[in-house]
C-alpha positions in Angstrom: 99.3 166.3 154.3 97.0 165.1 157.1 97.5 161.4 157.9 95.2 159.0 159.7 95.7 158.7 163.4 97.5 155.7 165.0 94.1 154.5 166.3 92.6 154.6 162.9 95.5 152.5 161.5 94.8 149.9 164.2 91.1 149.6 163.2 91.3 149.8 159.4 93.3 148.6 156.5 94.4 152.0 155.0 96.0 152.5 151.6 97.5 155.7 150.2 96.4 156.5 146.6 97.6 159.6 144.9 98.3 161.4 148.2 94.9 160.4 149.6 94.3 157.9 152.3 91.5 155.4 151.6 90.0 152.7 153.8 90.2 149.4 152.0 86.8 147.7 152.3 85.9 144.0 152.1 85.1 144.0 148.4 88.5 145.6 147.5 90.3 143.1 149.8 88.6 140.2 148.1 89.5 141.7 144.7 93.1 142.2 145.7 93.3 138.6 147.0 91.9 137.3 143.7 88.8 135.9 145.3 86.6 137.9 142.9 87.2 139.3 139.5 86.3 142.4 137.4 82.8 141.2 136.8 82.0 140.9 140.5 83.7 144.2 141.2 81.5 145.9 138.6 78.4 144.2 139.9 79.2 145.4 143.4 79.7 149.0 142.2 76.5 148.9 140.2 74.5 147.5 143.1 75.9 150.1 145.5 75.1 153.0 143.1 71.6 151.8 142.4 71.0 151.2 146.2 72.1 154.7 147.1 70.0 156.2 144.2 66.9 154.2 145.1 67.1 154.9 148.8 68.5 158.4 149.0 68.0 159.8 145.5 71.6 160.7 145.2 73.7 160.0 142.1 77.4 160.1 142.2 78.6 160.9 138.6 81.7 159.1 137.5 84.3 161.3 135.7 82.9 162.5 132.4 84.0 161.0 129.1 83.3 164.3 127.4 79.9 163.4 125.9 76.9 165.7 126.5 74.0 163.9 128.2 70.4 164.9 128.5 69.7 165.8 132.1 66.0 165.1 132.1 63.4 166.5 134.4 61.8 165.4 137.7 59.7 162.8 136.0 62.5 161.0 134.2 64.6 161.3 137.4 61.9 159.6 139.5 61.3 157.0 136.9 65.0 156.1 136.9 64.9 156.0 140.7 61.9 153.7 140.6 63.6 151.4 138.2 66.7 151.2 140.5 64.4 150.4 143.4 62.7 147.7 141.4 66.1 146.1 140.5 67.1 146.2 144.2 63.8 144.5 145.2 64.3 141.9 142.5 67.8 141.1 143.8 66.4 140.9 147.4 63.6 138.5 146.2 66.1 136.3 144.4 68.6 136.2 147.2 66.2 136.0 150.1 66.1 138.5 153.0 68.9 137.1 155.0 71.4 137.1 152.1 70.3 140.5 151.0 70.9 141.9 154.5 74.4 140.5 154.4 74.9 142.0 150.9 73.8 145.4 152.3 76.2 145.0 155.2 79.1 144.1 152.9 78.5 146.8 150.3 76.5 149.7 151.8 76.7 149.9 155.6 80.2 151.3 155.8 81.2 154.9 156.7 83.0 155.3 153.4 82.1 155.3 149.8 82.5 152.0 147.9 82.8 153.7 144.5 85.9 155.6 145.5 87.7 152.6 147.0 86.9 150.2 144.1 88.9 152.1 141.6 92.5 151.1 141.2 
């Protein structure tokens, strides 16, 4: 098993989950401390997934529950991406630019994936 270096341990809060080392991000730290609850955690995860889909066009599928889903075509894919972009824009308009930039910094501008670190 490859472990993080001593330098990495000094610069990050790292947790071992099922023989995998994960960096604990700010949202997970707030959740662990009880500062935010399940609803806020779910909202952060949804915002992150929609932000990544709207800006990059990438969808990270959660583990399948066994149901078959329609895949759609390029048109439904782009309509969904546009809807995600519209929701992100609406959130930015409601929060204001300064607060939205802080939200981006909290949830998206990290070198690791929020969705993997939010799961317990």
